[in-house]
N, CA, C and O atoms as CSV, one atom per row, in Angstrom:
chain,resi,resn,atom,element,x,y,z
A,1,MET,N,N,0.837,-0.909,-0.185
A,1,MET,CA,C,-0.053,-0.130,0.051
A,1,MET,C,C,0.994,0.973,0.059
A,1,MET,O,O,0.985,1.538,-1.035
A,2,LYS,N,N,1.823,1.446,0.828
A,2,LYS,CA,C,2.809,2.500,0.733
A,2,LYS,C,C,3.569,2.519,-0.309
A,2,LYS,O,O,4.045,3.610,-0.627
A,3,ARG,N,N,3.867,1.407,-1.062
A,3,ARG,CA,C,4.484,1.850,-2.339
A,3,ARG,C,C,3.679,2.274,-3.494
A,3,ARG,O,O,4.182,2.782,-4.497
A,4,ALA,N,N,2.383,2.050,-3.334
A,4,ALA,CA,C,1.268,2.460,-4.399
A,4,ALA,C,C,1.489,3.696,-4.084
A,4,ALA,O,O,2.102,4.329,-4.943
A,5,VAL,N,N,1.139,4.366,-2.953
A,5,VAL,CA,C,0.709,5.991,-2.696
A,5,VAL,C,C,2.205,6.494,-3.076
A,5,VAL,O,O,2.172,7.442,-3.860
A,6,ALA,N,N,3.508,6.080,-2.703
A,6,ALA,CA,C,4.685,6.536,-3.007
A,6,ALA,C,C,4.723,6.850,-4.488
A,6,ALA,O,O,4.828,8.022,-4.853
A,7,ALA,N,N,4.638,5.799,-5.405
A,7,ALA,CA,C,4.325,5.589,-6.715
A,7,ALA,C,C,3.374,6.909,-7.292
A,7,ALA,O,O,3.920,7.689,-8.072
A,8,LEU,N,N,2.345,7.076,-7.004
A,8,LEU,CA,C,1.202,7.790,-7.234
A,8,LEU,C,C,1.682,9.361,-6.827
A,8,LEU,O,O,1.252,10.307,-7.487
A,9,ALA,N,N,2.544,9.554,-5.765
A,9,ALA,CA,C,3.003,10.947,-5.290
A,9,ALA,C,C,3.922,11.579,-6.473
A,9,ALA,O,O,3.902,12.658,-7.065
A,10,LEU,N,N,4.780,10.354,-6.550
A,10,LEU,CA,C,5.932,10.513,-7.615
A,10,LEU,C,C,5.442,10.999,-9.057
A,10,LEU,O,O,5.738,11.998,-9.713
A,11,LEU,N,N,4.528,9.855,-9.324
A,11,LEU,CA,C,3.870,10.064,-10.987
A,11,LEU,C,C,3.254,11.965,-10.999
A,11,LEU,O,O,3.464,12.664,-11.990
A,12,LEU,N,N,2.601,12.453,-9.883
A,12,LEU,CA,C,2.260,13.503,-9.431
A,12,LEU,C,C,2.693,14.448,-9.897
A,12,LEU,O,O,2.228,15.226,-10.730
A,13,VAL,N,N,4.108,14.406,-9.094
A,13,VAL,CA,C,5.223,15.516,-9.161
A,13,VAL,C,C,5.798,15.523,-10.406
A,13,VAL,O,O,6.178,16.572,-10.927
A,14,SER,N,N,5.905,14.359,-10.976
A,14,SER,CA,C,6.580,14.342,-12.345
A,14,SER,C,C,5.736,14.579,-13.426
A,14,SER,O,O,6.246,14.541,-14.546
A,15,ALA,N,N,4.621,14.800,-13.323
A,15,ALA,CA,C,3.369,14.802,-14.330
A,15,ALA,C,C,3.616,16.222,-15.137
A,15,ALA,O,O,3.798,16.119,-16.350
A,16,PRO,N,N,3.634,17.615,-14.517
A,16,PRO,CA,C,3.956,18.544,-14.862
A,16,PRO,C,C,5.235,18.564,-15.927
A,16,PRO,O,O,5.316,19.306,-16.906
A,17,TRP,N,N,6.060,17.733,-15.573
A,17,TRP,CA,C,7.523,18.181,-16.002
A,17,TRP,C,C,7.433,17.460,-17.423
A,17,TRP,O,O,8.002,17.875,-18.433
A,18,LEU,N,N,6.650,16.344,-17.352
A,18,LEU,CA,C,6.644,15.504,-18.672
A,18,LEU,C,C,5.636,16.225,-19.488
A,18,LEU,O,O,5.851,16.206,-20.700
A,19,VAL,N,N,4.552,16.874,-19.065
A,19,VAL,CA,C,3.646,17.818,-19.699
A,19,VAL,C,C,4.825,18.805,-20.378
A,19,VAL,O,O,5.095,18.804,-21.580
A,20,ALA,N,N,5.249,19.357,-19.715
A,20,ALA,CA,C,6.279,20.609,-20.314
A,20,ALA,C,C,7.010,20.133,-21.585
A,20,ALA,O,O,7.118,20.862,-22.571
A,21,GLN,N,N,7.560,18.751,-21.518
A,21,GLN,CA,C,8.488,18.266,-22.633
A,21,GLN,C,C,7.719,18.212,-23.845
A,21,GLN,O,O,8.325,18.331,-24.910
A,22,GLU,N,N,6.478,18.051,-23.843
A,22,GLU,CA,C,5.673,18.138,-25.060
A,22,GLU,C,C,5.827,19.181,-25.698
A,22,GLU,O,O,5.797,20.207,-25.018
A,23,SER,N,N,6.040,19.333,-27.162
A,23,SER,CA,C,5.984,20.427,-27.946
A,23,SER,C,C,4.762,20.718,-28.775
A,23,SER,O,O,3.998,19.801,-29.076
A,24,LYS,N,N,4.586,21.742,-29.088
A,24,LYS,CA,C,3.377,22.254,-30.392
A,24,LYS,C,C,3.179,21.172,-31.341
A,24,LYS,O,O,4.098,20.359,-31.239
A,25,PRO,N,N,2.415,20.892,-32.131
A,25,PRO,CA,C,2.102,20.343,-33.047
A,25,PRO,C,C,2.989,21.027,-34.402
A,25,PRO,O,O,3.281,22.201,-34.174
A,26,VAL,N,N,3.317,20.684,-35.326
A,26,VAL,CA,C,3.959,21.156,-36.226
A,26,VAL,C,C,2.914,21.432,-37.642
A,26,VAL,O,O,2.466,20.400,-38.142
A,27,PRO,N,N,2.592,22.491,-38.170
A,27,PRO,CA,C,1.726,22.959,-39.245
A,27,PRO,C,C,2.105,22.064,-40.270
A,27,PRO,O,O,3.277,21.691,-40.229
A,28,LYS,N,N,1.292,21.571,-41.308
A,28,LYS,CA,C,1.854,21.143,-42.387
A,28,LYS,C,C,2.740,21.800,-43.612
A,28,LYS,O,O,3.458,21.284,-44.468
A,29,ASP,N,N,2.402,23.062,-43.343
A,29,ASP,CA,C,3.621,24.039,-44.615
A,29,ASP,C,C,4.993,24.110,-43.651
A,29,ASP,O,O,5.795,24.843,-44.229
A,30,SER,N,N,5.467,23.689,-42.581
A,30,SER,CA,C,6.589,24.033,-41.604
A,30,SER,C,C,7.387,22.884,-41.457
A,30,SER,O,O,7.166,21.718,-41.784
A,31,LEU,N,N,8.400,23.438,-40.882
A,31,LEU,CA,C,9.234,22.299,-40.358
A,31,LEU,C,C,10.056,22.794,-39.048
A,31,LEU,O,O,10.382,23.969,-38.880
A,32,ARG,N,N,10.308,21.878,-38.261
A,32,ARG,CA,C,11.149,21.959,-37.001
A,32,ARG,C,C,12.167,21.705,-36.980
A,32,ARG,O,O,12.533,20.535,-37.089
A,33,VAL,N,N,13.201,22.962,-36.796
A,33,VAL,CA,C,14.677,22.743,-37.109
A,33,VAL,C,C,15.732,23.039,-35.898
A,33,VAL,O,O,15.216,23.525,-34.892
A,34,SER,N,N,16.595,22.901,-35.875
A,34,SER,CA,C,17.814,22.966,-34.683
A,34,SER,C,C,19.024,23.154,-35.511
A,34,SER,O,O,19.696,22.402,-36.218
A,35,ILE,N,N,19.099,24.827,-35.082
A,35,ILE,CA,C,20.386,25.264,-36.367
A,35,ILE,C,C,21.459,25.833,-35.260
A,35,ILE,O,O,21.068,26.702,-34.481
A,36,PRO,N,N,22.519,25.452,-35.201
A,36,PRO,CA,C,23.754,26.023,-34.699
A,36,PRO,C,C,24.107,27.518,-35.288
A,36,PRO,O,O,23.895,27.756,-36.477
A,37,GLY,N,N,24.626,28.463,-34.454
A,37,GLY,CA,C,25.184,29.690,-34.987
A,37,GLY,C,C,25.205,30.612,-34.251
A,37,GLY,O,O,25.319,30.338,-33.056
A,38,CYS,N,N,25.111,32.010,-34.636
A,38,CYS,CA,C,25.122,33.000,-33.462
A,38,CYS,C,C,24.108,34.209,-34.137
A,38,CYS,O,O,23.718,34.376,-35.293
A,39,SER,N,N,23.903,34.855,-33.066
A,39,SER,CA,C,22.710,35.966,-33.222
A,39,SER,C,C,23.302,37.419,-32.905
A,39,SER,O,O,24.346,37.409,-32.252
A,40,LYS,N,N,22.886,38.431,-33.203
A,40,LYS,CA,C,22.831,39.741,-33.219
A,40,LYS,C,C,21.597,40.514,-33.576
A,40,LYS,O,O,21.060,40.690,-34.669
A,41,ASN,N,N,21.242,40.986,-32.208
A,41,ASN,CA,C,19.728,41.416,-32.116
A,41,ASN,C,C,18.722,40.507,-32.641
A,41,ASN,O,O,18.699,39.502,-31.931
A,42,SER,N,N,17.846,40.442,-33.633
A,42,SER,CA,C,16.905,39.688,-34.173
A,42,SER,C,C,17.067,38.853,-35.180
A,42,SER,O,O,16.130,38.296,-35.750
A,43,ILE,N,N,18.720,38.656,-35.572
A,43,ILE,CA,C,18.807,38.116,-36.834
A,43,ILE,C,C,19.636,36.928,-36.071
A,43,ILE,O,O,20.201,37.094,-34.990
A,44,PHE,N,N,19.616,35.715,-36.803
A,44,PHE,CA,C,20.316,34.607,-36.162
A,44,PHE,C,C,21.424,34.535,-37.613
A,44,PHE,O,O,21.030,34.845,-38.737
A,45,THR,N,N,22.705,34.115,-37.343
A,45,THR,CA,C,23.445,33.295,-38.652
A,45,THR,C,C,23.843,32.129,-38.688
A,45,THR,O,O,24.718,32.007,-37.830
A,46,ALA,N,N,23.634,30.992,-39.339
A,46,ALA,CA,C,23.912,29.932,-39.290
A,46,ALA,C,C,25.501,29.678,-39.209
A,46,ALA,O,O,26.372,30.129,-39.953
A,47,GLY,N,N,25.631,28.819,-38.084
A,47,GLY,CA,C,27.293,28.507,-37.976
A,47,GLY,C,C,27.714,27.492,-39.053
A,47,GLY,O,O,27.007,27.177,-40.010
A,48,ARG,N,N,28.757,27.089,-38.830
A,48,ARG,CA,C,29.405,25.731,-39.533
A,48,ARG,C,C,28.712,24.572,-38.496
A,48,ARG,O,O,28.481,24.686,-37.292
A,49,ARG,N,N,28.510,23.629,-39.234
A,49,ARG,CA,C,27.931,22.328,-38.697
A,49,ARG,C,C,29.268,21.367,-38.165
A,49,ARG,O,O,30.281,21.170,-38.836
A,50,THR,N,N,29.027,20.878,-36.918
A,50,THR,CA,C,29.929,20.249,-36.420
A,50,THR,C,C,29.681,18.667,-35.951
A,50,THR,O,O,28.503,18.349,-35.787
A,51,ALA,N,N,30.642,17.711,-35.736
A,51,ALA,CA,C,30.044,16.329,-35.503
A,51,ALA,C,C,29.447,16.326,-34.273
A,51,ALA,O,O,28.549,15.504,-34.093
A,52,ASP,N,N,29.733,17.017,-33.451
A,52,ASP,CA,C,28.928,17.047,-31.853
A,52,ASP,C,C,27.678,18.065,-32.032
A,52,ASP,O,O,26.705,17.942,-31.289
A,53,GLN,N,N,27.715,18.976,-32.933
A,53,GLN,CA,C,26.366,19.761,-33.004
A,53,GLN,C,C,26.013,20.090,-34.461
A,53,GLN,O,O,26.352,21.151,-34.985
A,54,PRO,N,N,25.236,19.021,-35.165
A,54,PRO,CA,C,25.013,18.688,-36.208
A,54,PRO,C,C,23.812,19.808,-36.869
A,54,PRO,O,O,23.769,20.470,-37.906
A,55,GLY,N,N,22.982,19.655,-35.814
A,55,GLY,CA,C,21.710,20.453,-36.373
A,55,GLY,C,C,20.833,19.453,-36.628
A,55,GLY,O,O,21.124,18.311,-36.271
A,56,SER,N,N,19.420,19.763,-37.393
A,56,SER,CA,C,18.558,19.076,-37.731
A,56,SER,C,C,18.234,19.260,-38.961
A,56,SER,O,O,17.285,18.648,-39.450
A,57,VAL,N,N,19.058,20.239,-39.746
A,57,VAL,CA,C,18.780,20.333,-41.196
A,57,VAL,C,C,19.973,21.072,-41.531
A,57,VAL,O,O,20.705,21.789,-40.848
A,58,ASP,N,N,20.001,20.622,-43.113
A,58,ASP,CA,C,21.299,20.899,-43.908
A,58,ASP,C,C,20.916,22.716,-44.246
A,58,ASP,O,O,20.157,23.094,-45.138
A,59,VAL,N,N,21.521,23.448,-43.464
A,59,VAL,CA,C,21.571,24.920,-44.023
A,59,VAL,C,C,23.138,25.407,-43.911
A,59,VAL,O,O,23.945,25.376,-42.982
A,60,GLN,N,N,23.207,25.857,-45.230
A,60,GLN,CA,C,24.307,26.793,-45.406
A,60,GLN,C,C,24.911,27.594,-44.381
A,60,GLN,O,O,24.085,28.142,-43.651
A,61,GLU,N,N,26.190,27.832,-44.101
A,61,GLU,CA,C,27.031,28.350,-43.108
A,61,GLU,C,C,26.730,29.571,-43.555
A,61,GLU,O,O,26.998,29.699,-44.750
A,62,GLY,N,N,26.279,30.506,-43.051
A,62,GLY,CA,C,26.307,32.293,-42.884
A,62,GLY,C,C,24.810,32.762,-43.579
A,62,GLY,O,O,24.565,33.931,-43.877
A,63,MET,N,N,23.953,31.737,-43.759
A,63,MET,CA,C,22.622,31.798,-43.882
A,63,MET,C,C,21.914,32.565,-42.922
A,63,MET,O,O,21.891,32.004,-41.827
A,64,ARG,N,N,21.259,33.785,-42.963
A,64,ARG,CA,C,20.526,34.609,-42.193
A,64,ARG,C,C,19.271,34.276,-42.062
A,64,ARG,O,O,18.530,34.152,-43.037
A,65,PHE,N,N,18.787,34.045,-40.507
A,65,PHE,CA,C,17.070,34.117,-40.368
A,65,PHE,C,C,16.803,35.276,-39.692
A,65,PHE,O,O,17.653,36.083,-39.317
A,66,HIS,N,N,15.452,35.368,-39.515
A,66,HIS,CA,C,14.998,36.438,-38.589
A,66,HIS,C,C,14.157,35.911,-37.675
A,66,HIS,O,O,13.130,35.290,-37.947
A,67,MET,N,N,14.671,36.203,-36.333
A,67,MET,CA,C,14.075,35.325,-35.515
A,67,MET,C,C,12.747,36.015,-34.837
A,67,MET,O,O,12.721,37.226,-34.620
A,68,ASN,N,N,11.953,35.391,-34.609
A,68,ASN,CA,C,10.378,35.827,-33.857
A,68,ASN,C,C,10.161,34.804,-32.849
A,68,ASN,O,O,10.334,33.594,-33.000
A,69,GLY,N,N,9.777,35.388,-31.842
A,69,GLY,CA,C,9.725,34.302,-30.276
A,69,GLY,C,C,9.218,35.167,-29.268
A,69,GLY,O,O,9.228,36.379,-29.481
A,70,PRO,N,N,8.714,34.646,-28.047
A,70,PRO,CA,C,8.430,35.053,-26.967
A,70,PRO,C,C,9.347,35.965,-26.179
A,70,PRO,O,O,10.308,35.387,-25.673
A,71,LYS,N,N,9.259,37.186,-25.982
A,71,LYS,CA,C,10.201,38.185,-25.316
A,71,LYS,C,C,10.872,37.350,-24.497
A,71,LYS,O,O,12.021,37.120,-24.873
A,72,ALA,N,N,10.608,36.940,-23.722
A,72,ALA,CA,C,11.390,36.100,-22.658
A,72,ALA,C,C,12.605,35.557,-23.226
A,72,ALA,O,O,13.764,35.661,-22.825
A,73,ILE,N,N,12.007,34.802,-24.495
A,73,ILE,CA,C,13.583,33.894,-24.996
A,73,ILE,C,C,14.075,34.629,-25.655
A,73,ILE,O,O,15.303,34.562,-25.698
A,74,MET,N,N,13.358,35.729,-26.522
A,74,MET,CA,C,14.129,36.937,-27.267
A,74,MET,C,C,15.536,37.351,-26.336
A,74,MET,O,O,16.692,37.291,-26.757
A,75,ALA,N,N,15.162,37.730,-25.131
A,75,ALA,CA,C,15.661,38.494,-23.996
A,75,ALA,C,C,16.819,37.744,-23.749
A,75,ALA,O,O,17.863,38.378,-23.590
A,76,ASP,N,N,16.849,36.248,-23.669
A,76,ASP,CA,C,17.865,35.458,-23.109
A,76,ASP,C,C,18.912,35.294,-24.309
A,76,ASP,O,O,20.120,35.274,-24.070
A,77,ILE,N,N,18.435,35.184,-25.539
A,77,ILE,CA,C,19.200,35.136,-26.714
A,77,ILE,C,C,20.001,36.308,-27.012
A,77,ILE,O,O,21.118,36.166,-27.509
A,78,LYS,N,N,19.576,37.336,-26.777
A,78,LYS,CA,C,20.011,38.969,-26.646
A,78,LYS,C,C,21.380,38.740,-25.743
A,78,LYS,O,O,22.524,39.113,-26.003
A,79,LYS,N,N,20.934,38.071,-24.699
A,79,LYS,CA,C,22.442,38.249,-23.705
A,79,LYS,C,C,23.265,37.279,-24.053
A,79,LYS,O,O,24.326,37.210,-23.433
A,80,ARG,N,N,23.010,36.378,-25.029
A,80,ARG,CA,C,24.044,35.362,-25.610
A,80,ARG,C,C,24.860,35.958,-26.822
A,80,ARG,O,O,25.643,35.185,-27.373
A,81,GLN,N,N,24.757,37.326,-27.324
A,81,GLN,CA,C,25.236,37.283,-28.548
A,81,GLN,C,C,26.730,37.408,-28.259
A,81,GLN,O,O,27.200,37.839,-27.206
A,82,GLY,N,N,27.386,37.000,-29.267
A,82,GLY,CA,C,28.797,36.725,-29.210
A,82,GLY,C,C,29.323,35.128,-28.711
A,82,GLY,O,O,30.518,34.853,-28.597
A,83,SER,N,N,28.487,34.392,-28.507
A,83,SER,CA,C,28.449,33.221,-27.887
A,83,SER,C,C,27.587,32.043,-28.966
A,83,SER,O,O,26.515,32.402,-29.454
A,84,MET,N,N,28.044,30.895,-29.223
A,84,MET,CA,C,27.298,30.064,-30.395
A,84,MET,C,C,26.436,29.568,-29.387
A,84,MET,O,O,26.653,29.312,-28.202
A,85,ILE,N,N,25.262,29.466,-30.190
A,85,ILE,CA,C,23.994,28.995,-29.633
A,85,ILE,C,C,23.141,27.876,-30.742
A,85,ILE,O,O,23.355,27.993,-31.948
A,86,GLU,N,N,22.398,27.052,-30.348
A,86,GLU,CA,C,21.642,26.330,-31.003
A,86,GLU,C,C,20.203,26.832,-30.802
A,86,GLU,O,O,19.698,26.638,-29.697
A,87,ILE,N,N,19.435,27.505,-31.828
A,87,ILE,CA,C,17.991,27.618,-31.798
A,87,ILE,C,C,17.199,26.590,-32.401
A,87,ILE,O,O,17.548,25.963,-33.401
A,88,THR,N,N,15.997,26.409,-31.703
A,88,THR,CA,C,15.146,25.284,-32.324
A,88,THR,C,C,13.622,26.327,-32.612
A,88,THR,O,O,13.202,27.163,-31.812
A,89,GLY,N,N,13.162,26.078,-33.605
A,89,GLY,CA,C,11.878,26.354,-33.983
A,89,GLY,C,C,11.254,25.983,-35.605
A,89,GLY,O,O,11.712,25.120,-36.354
A,90,LEU,N,N,10.229,26.789,-35.851
A,90,LEU,CA,C,9.795,26.420,-36.613
A,90,LEU,C,C,9.769,27.280,-37.871
A,90,LEU,O,O,9.347,28.413,-37.640
A,91,VAL,N,N,10.137,27.029,-39.256
A,91,VAL,CA,C,10.311,27.278,-40.337
A,91,VAL,C,C,9.563,27.143,-41.387
A,91,VAL,O,O,9.466,25.922,-41.514
A,92,ARG,N,N,8.859,27.734,-42.379
A,92,ARG,CA,C,7.945,27.365,-43.508
A,92,ARG,C,C,8.870,26.417,-44.361
A,92,ARG,O,O,10.052,26.647,-44.613
A,93,LYS,N,N,8.236,25.449,-44.717
A,93,LYS,CA,C,8.991,24.390,-45.940
A,93,LYS,C,C,9.707,25.275,-46.848
A,93,LYS,O,O,10.936,25.311,-46.793
A,94,GLY,N,N,9.010,26.048,-47.741
A,94,GLY,CA,C,9.453,26.486,-48.894
A,94,GLY,C,C,10.529,27.440,-48.751
A,94,GLY,O,O,11.254,27.600,-49.733
A,95,GLN,N,N,10.808,28.241,-47.481
A,95,GLN,CA,C,11.667,29.263,-47.083
A,95,GLN,C,C,13.378,28.772,-47.619
A,95,GLN,O,O,14.253,29.344,-48.270
A,96,LEU,N,N,13.251,27.268,-46.872
A,96,LEU,CA,C,14.628,26.771,-46.754
A,96,LEU,C,C,15.129,26.143,-47.966
A,96,LEU,O,O,16.324,25.849,-47.987
A,97,ALA,N,N,14.232,25.832,-49.216
A,97,ALA,CA,C,15.114,25.427,-50.387
A,97,ALA,C,C,15.065,26.688,-51.438
A,97,ALA,O,O,14.078,27.419,-51.527
A,98,PRO,N,N,16.144,26.834,-52.150
A,98,PRO,CA,C,15.783,28.087,-52.972
A,98,PRO,C,C,15.218,27.726,-54.258
A,98,PRO,O,O,15.684,26.742,-54.833
A,99,GLU,N,N,14.462,28.259,-54.681
A,99,GLU,CA,C,13.639,28.411,-55.779
A,99,GLU,C,C,14.482,28.604,-57.002
A,99,GLU,O,O,15.508,29.282,-56.950
A,100,GLY,N,N,14.053,27.995,-58.151
A,100,GLY,CA,C,14.885,27.779,-59.237
A,100,GLY,C,C,15.225,26.561,-59.349
A,100,GLY,O,O,14.803,25.639,-58.652
A,101,LEU,N,N,16.459,26.449,-60.746
A,101,LEU,CA,C,17.084,25.194,-61.198
A,101,LEU,C,C,18.301,25.116,-60.941
A,101,LEU,O,O,18.978,25.986,-61.488
A,102,LYS,N,N,18.956,24.237,-60.170
A,102,LYS,CA,C,20.150,24.225,-59.698
A,102,LYS,C,C,21.082,23.414,-60.886
A,102,LYS,O,O,20.905,22.223,-61.144
A,103,LEU,N,N,22.027,24.205,-61.509
A,103,LEU,CA,C,22.928,23.376,-62.513
A,103,LEU,C,C,24.498,23.751,-62.125
A,103,LEU,O,O,25.002,24.865,-61.978
A,104,GLY,N,N,25.091,22.444,-62.013
A,104,GLY,CA,C,26.650,22.778,-61.713
A,104,GLY,C,C,26.806,23.642,-60.753
A,104,GLY,O,O,27.700,24.468,-60.937
A,105,GLY,N,N,26.003,23.730,-59.444
A,105,GLY,CA,C,26.443,24.300,-58.405
A,105,GLY,C,C,25.737,25.738,-58.842
A,105,GLY,O,O,25.957,26.488,-57.891
A,106,VAL,N,N,25.108,26.341,-59.691
A,106,VAL,CA,C,24.476,27.665,-59.774
A,106,VAL,C,C,22.909,27.774,-59.556
A,106,VAL,O,O,22.169,26.911,-60.028
A,107,THR,N,N,22.530,28.596,-59.004
A,107,THR,CA,C,20.905,28.220,-59.254
A,107,THR,C,C,20.192,29.538,-60.009
A,107,THR,O,O,20.305,30.741,-59.773
A,108,ILE,N,N,19.489,28.883,-60.913
A,108,ILE,CA,C,19.057,29.892,-62.070
A,108,ILE,C,C,17.427,30.034,-61.640
A,108,ILE,O,O,16.681,29.055,-61.617
A,109,SER,N,N,16.977,31.452,-61.291
A,109,SER,CA,C,15.759,31.647,-61.011
A,109,SER,C,C,15.141,32.704,-61.778
A,109,SER,O,O,15.955,33.556,-62.136
A,110,PRO,N,N,13.739,32.943,-62.200
A,110,PRO,CA,C,13.360,33.522,-62.926
A,110,PRO,C,C,13.531,35.180,-62.020
A,110,PRO,O,O,13.409,35.493,-60.836
A,111,GLY,N,N,13.861,35.939,-63.256
A,111,GLY,CA,C,14.123,37.408,-62.873
A,111,GLY,C,C,12.824,38.042,-62.378
A,111,GLY,O,O,11.682,37.592,-62.291
A,112,GLN,N,N,13.388,39.299,-62.064
A,112,GLN,CA,C,12.373,40.332,-61.521
A,112,GLN,C,C,11.548,40.764,-62.642
A,112,GLN,O,O,11.908,40.811,-63.818
A,113,PRO,N,N,10.307,41.102,-62.124
A,113,PRO,CA,C,9.330,41.492,-63.213
A,113,PRO,C,C,9.728,42.928,-63.586
A,113,PRO,O,O,10.275,43.637,-62.740
A,114,PRO,N,N,9.448,43.425,-64.945
A,114,PRO,CA,C,9.179,44.764,-64.835
A,114,PRO,C,C,8.693,45.878,-64.090
A,114,PRO,O,O,7.540,45.667,-63.715
A,115,SER,N,N,9.114,46.919,-63.756
A,115,SER,CA,C,8.592,47.948,-63.269
A,115,SER,C,C,7.310,48.416,-64.154
A,115,SER,O,O,7.375,48.554,-65.375
A,116,PRO,N,N,6.043,48.660,-63.325
A,116,PRO,CA,C,5.335,49.389,-64.106
A,116,PRO,C,C,5.527,50.414,-64.867
A,116,PRO,O,O,5.134,50.519,-66.029
A,117,GLY,N,N,6.353,51.492,-64.026
A,117,GLY,CA,C,6.330,52.850,-65.001
A,117,GLY,C,C,7.946,52.830,-65.828
A,117,GLY,O,O,8.754,53.754,-65.924
A,118,GLY,N,N,8.015,51.746,-66.232
A,118,GLY,CA,C,9.178,51.468,-67.262
A,118,GLY,C,C,10.544,51.523,-66.387
A,118,GLY,O,O,10.432,51.687,-65.172
A,119,GLY,N,N,11.566,51.417,-66.849
A,119,GLY,CA,C,12.809,51.556,-66.188
A,119,GLY,C,C,13.481,50.313,-65.461
A,119,GLY,O,O,13.345,49.158,-65.864
A,120,THR,N,N,14.128,50.631,-64.488
A,120,THR,CA,C,14.745,49.590,-63.714
A,120,THR,C,C,13.871,49.021,-62.813
A,120,THR,O,O,12.988,49.780,-62.412
A,121,ALA,N,N,13.872,47.772,-62.337
A,121,ALA,CA,C,12.780,47.458,-61.280
A,121,ALA,C,C,14.030,47.596,-59.803
A,121,ALA,O,O,13.698,47.133,-58.711
A,122,GLY,N,N,14.938,48.040,-59.929
A,122,GLY,CA,C,15.749,48.269,-58.856
A,122,GLY,C,C,16.795,46.978,-58.426
A,122,GLY,O,O,16.954,45.963,-59.104
A,123,VAL,N,N,17.441,47.274,-57.167
A,123,VAL,CA,C,18.133,46.104,-56.643
A,123,VAL,C,C,17.265,45.064,-55.878
A,123,VAL,O,O,16.345,45.443,-55.153
A,124,PRO,N,N,17.574,43.713,-56.051
A,124,PRO,CA,C,16.554,42.829,-55.785
A,124,PRO,C,C,17.162,42.524,-54.278
A,124,PRO,O,O,18.392,42.482,-54.238
A,125,VAL,N,N,16.656,42.367,-53.380
A,125,VAL,CA,C,17.000,42.059,-51.829
A,125,VAL,C,C,16.443,40.612,-51.557
A,125,VAL,O,O,15.262,40.269,-51.620
A,126,ALA,N,N,17.560,39.812,-51.234
A,126,ALA,CA,C,17.192,38.604,-50.812
A,126,ALA,C,C,16.171,38.754,-49.420
A,126,ALA,O,O,16.324,39.558,-48.501
A,127,GLN,N,N,15.143,37.773,-49.559
A,127,GLN,CA,C,14.191,37.634,-48.512
A,127,GLN,C,C,14.407,36.951,-47.401
A,127,GLN,O,O,14.405,35.722,-47.471
A,128,GLN,N,N,14.616,37.549,-46.260
A,128,GLN,CA,C,15.183,36.626,-44.816
A,128,GLN,C,C,14.097,35.475,-44.562
A,128,GLN,O,O,12.892,35.706,-44.467
A,129,VAL,N,N,14.785,33.981,-44.448
A,129,VAL,CA,C,13.750,33.311,-43.795
A,129,VAL,C,C,13.557,33.800,-42.472
A,129,VAL,O,O,14.333,34.386,-41.717
A,130,GLN,N,N,12.393,33.453,-42.339
A,130,GLN,CA,C,11.710,33.539,-40.692
A,130,GLN,C,C,11.884,32.267,-39.827
A,130,GLN,O,O,11.683,31.105,-40.179
A,131,ILE,N,N,12.217,32.634,-38.861
A,131,ILE,CA,C,12.236,31.287,-37.791
A,131,ILE,C,C,11.345,31.712,-36.444
A,131,ILE,O,O,11.667,32.678,-35.752
A,132,ASP,N,N,10.472,31.081,-36.225
A,132,ASP,CA,C,9.884,31.106,-35.029
A,132,ASP,C,C,10.335,30.439,-34.183
A,132,ASP,O,O,10.062,29.239,-34.221
A,133,VAL,N,N,11.261,30.992,-33.014
A,133,VAL,CA,C,12.109,30.509,-32.022
A,133,VAL,C,C,11.270,30.009,-30.958
A,133,VAL,O,O,10.540,30.838,-30.415
A,134,GLU,N,N,11.221,28.477,-30.443
A,134,GLU,CA,C,10.677,27.866,-29.534
A,134,GLU,C,C,11.782,27.729,-28.396
A,134,GLU,O,O,11.459,28.033,-27.248
A,135,SER,N,N,13.090,27.278,-28.668
A,135,SER,CA,C,13.654,27.235,-27.632
A,135,SER,C,C,15.326,27.430,-27.907
A,135,SER,O,O,15.562,27.856,-29.038
A,136,TRP,N,N,16.250,27.242,-27.247
A,136,TRP,CA,C,17.512,27.488,-27.464
A,136,TRP,C,C,18.591,26.896,-26.577
A,136,TRP,O,O,18.128,26.633,-25.468
A,137,ARG,N,N,19.540,26.677,-26.668
A,137,ARG,CA,C,20.560,26.311,-25.845
A,137,ARG,C,C,22.229,26.713,-26.279
A,137,ARG,O,O,22.633,26.673,-27.441
A,138,GLN,N,N,23.095,27.106,-25.072
A,138,GLN,CA,C,24.309,27.358,-25.686
A,138,GLN,C,C,25.124,26.096,-25.903
A,138,GLN,O,O,24.854,24.988,-25.439
A,139,ILE,N,N,26.106,26.397,-26.635
A,139,ILE,CA,C,26.800,25.316,-27.656
A,139,ILE,C,C,28.287,25.593,-27.411
A,139,ILE,O,O,28.447,26.734,-26.977
A,140,SER,N,N,29.383,24.924,-27.552
A,140,SER,CA,C,30.638,25.425,-27.444
A,140,SER,C,C,30.997,26.312,-28.574
A,140,SER,O,O,30.398,26.146,-29.636
A,141,GLY,N,N,31.773,27.105,-28.490
A,141,GLY,CA,C,32.488,27.739,-29.581
A,141,GLY,C,C,32.477,29.256,-29.614
A,141,GLY,O,O,31.600,29.657,-28.850
A,142,GLN,N,N,33.067,30.167,-30.163
A,142,GLN,CA,C,33.062,31.633,-30.223
A,142,GLN,C,C,32.387,31.891,-31.693
A,142,GLN,O,O,32.590,31.176,-32.674
A,143,CYS,N,N,31.552,33.040,-31.660
A,143,CYS,CA,C,31.455,33.898,-33.013
A,143,CYS,C,C,32.367,34.723,-33.437
A,143,CYS,O,O,33.031,35.362,-32.621
A,144,ARG,N,N,32.534,34.837,-34.623
A,144,ARG,CA,C,33.412,35.689,-35.321
A,144,ARG,C,C,32.754,37.096,-35.356
A,144,ARG,O,O,31.600,37.298,-35.734
A,145,SER,N,N,33.646,38.075,-34.906
A,145,SER,CA,C,33.046,39.330,-34.972
A,145,SER,C,C,33.831,40.056,-36.346
A,145,SER,O,O,34.945,39.766,-36.782
A,146,LYS,N,N,32.892,41.069,-36.857
A,146,LYS,CA,C,33.494,41.571,-37.953
A,146,LYS,C,C,33.990,42.984,-37.760
A,146,LYS,O,O,34.562,43.569,-38.680
């Protein structure tokens, strides 16, 4: 009887922890990714993948992400600027794969449409990938400073 009560008490004490470990379901158009790298303000730059910190998706080193997330998480990440961290969050599937056709390491994509008033369309700006940060952790290594 005492063992049953002790087991029940242990289950009740650990139940909130078990529930906290469950993560939100991933929407059909998104992926949950873990990426090592460095942050500066709300921009995260993917770092080199290593054997001990591979991340969960193949992201080119130097790829930039715009981080969105709860204020508490973003404040914690901001405190770690200059240190390597790994962020985990949701990214839309279409944002990670470059659009266009790959030929011999070169991506060929459709050009800019002509501007309505004639003339040039301006300088194209690469759209940053948005990541909804769910968590982060500090990893070994230093960020390069420019």
